[in-house]
C-alpha positions as CSV (number, residue, x, y, z in Angstrom):
1,X,-9.3,5.9,5.5
2,X,-11.3,6.7,2.4
3,X,-10.5,10.0,0.8
4,X,-12.4,9.4,-2.4
5,X,-9.2,10.0,-4.4
6,X,-9.8,7.4,-7.2
7,X,-8.4,6.2,-9.5
8,X,-4.8,6.1,-8.3
9,X,-1.6,5.4,-10.1
10,X,1.6,3.9,-8.6
11,X,4.9,5.1,-9.8
12,X,8.0,2.9,-9.3
13,X,11.6,3.4,-10.2
14,X,12.3,-0.3,-10.6
15,X,11.5,-1.1,-14.2
16,X,11.8,-4.9,-13.8
17,X,9.3,-4.8,-10.9
18,X,6.9,-2.7,-12.9
19,X,7.2,-5.2,-15.8
20,X,6.5,-8.1,-13.4
21,X,3.4,-6.5,-12.0
22,X,2.0,-5.4,-15.4
23,X,2.8,-8.8,-17.0
24,X,-0.1,-11.1,-17.6
25,X,2.4,-14.0,-17.3
26,X,2.2,-16.2,-14.2
27,X,5.6,-16.2,-12.5
28,X,6.3,-19.7,-11.0
29,X,8.6,-18.6,-8.2
30,X,8.7,-16.8,-4.9
31,X,8.5,-13.5,-6.8
32,X,5.4,-14.8,-8.5
33,X,3.7,-15.2,-5.1
34,X,4.7,-11.6,-4.2
35,X,3.5,-10.2,-7.5
36,X,0.2,-12.1,-7.0
37,X,-0.2,-10.5,-3.5
38,X,0.6,-7.1,-5.0
39,X,-2.2,-7.6,-7.6
40,X,-4.6,-8.4,-4.9
41,X,-3.6,-5.4,-2.7
42,X,-3.8,-3.0,-5.7
43,X,-7.3,-4.2,-6.5
44,X,-8.4,-3.7,-2.9
45,X,-6.9,-0.2,-2.8
46,X,-8.5,0.8,-6.2
47,X,-5.1,1.5,-7.9
48,X,-5.6,1.7,-11.6
49,X,-2.1,1.5,-13.0
50,X,1.6,0.8,-12.2
51,X,4.1,2.9,-14.2
52,X,7.9,3.2,-14.4
53,X,9.4,6.6,-13.7
54,X,13.1,7.2,-13.3
55,X,14.2,8.0,-9.8
56,X,15.7,11.3,-11.0
57,X,12.3,12.4,-12.2
58,X,10.6,11.8,-8.9
59,X,12.7,12.9,-6.0
60,X,9.6,13.6,-3.9
61,X,8.6,10.0,-3.8
62,X,12.1,8.8,-3.3
63,X,12.7,11.2,-0.5
64,X,9.5,10.3,1.3
65,X,10.1,6.6,0.9
66,X,13.6,7.1,2.4
67,X,12.3,9.1,5.3
68,X,9.5,6.6,6.0
69,X,12.2,4.1,7.0
70,X,12.6,6.0,10.2
71,X,8.9,6.5,11.0
72,X,7.5,4.4,13.9
73,X,3.8,5.2,13.1
74,X,1.6,5.6,10.1
75,X,1.3,9.1,8.8
76,X,-1.3,10.7,6.5
77,X,-1.3,14.1,5.0
78,X,-4.3,15.6,3.2
79,X,-3.5,19.3,3.3
80,X,-0.2,20.1,5.0
81,X,2.9,18.2,4.3
82,X,6.3,17.7,6.0
83,X,8.9,20.5,5.5
84,X,11.3,18.0,3.8
85,X,8.9,17.8,0.9
86,X,9.9,21.3,-0.2
87,X,13.5,20.1,-0.6
88,X,12.3,17.2,-2.7
89,X,10.1,19.3,-4.9
90,X,13.0,21.7,-5.5
91,X,15.1,18.7,-6.6
92,X,12.4,17.5,-9.0
93,X,12.2,21.0,-10.5
94,X,15.9,21.1,-11.2
95,X,15.7,17.8,-13.1
96,X,12.7,19.0,-15.1
97,X,14.2,22.3,-16.2
């Protein structure tokens, strides 16, 4: 599905993983293979950057990721969004205030 929403940024709450992905150093381990695969997939999907953001500063992403564990099919939202997102946005607002 091409929405034309480029460039994209990925936000992760795992600082070590962000550092691995953003590092120019080749990791000679199983993790290095995974990081190499991630680089390839990010390039294919036109992602421009990977950044660290604390979990408390992005409850929407954390909540959606947690809810996705119970999904049995792929879901895409372009306009409307699940009602649970309102709860996550409210949680983010409380942290930012």
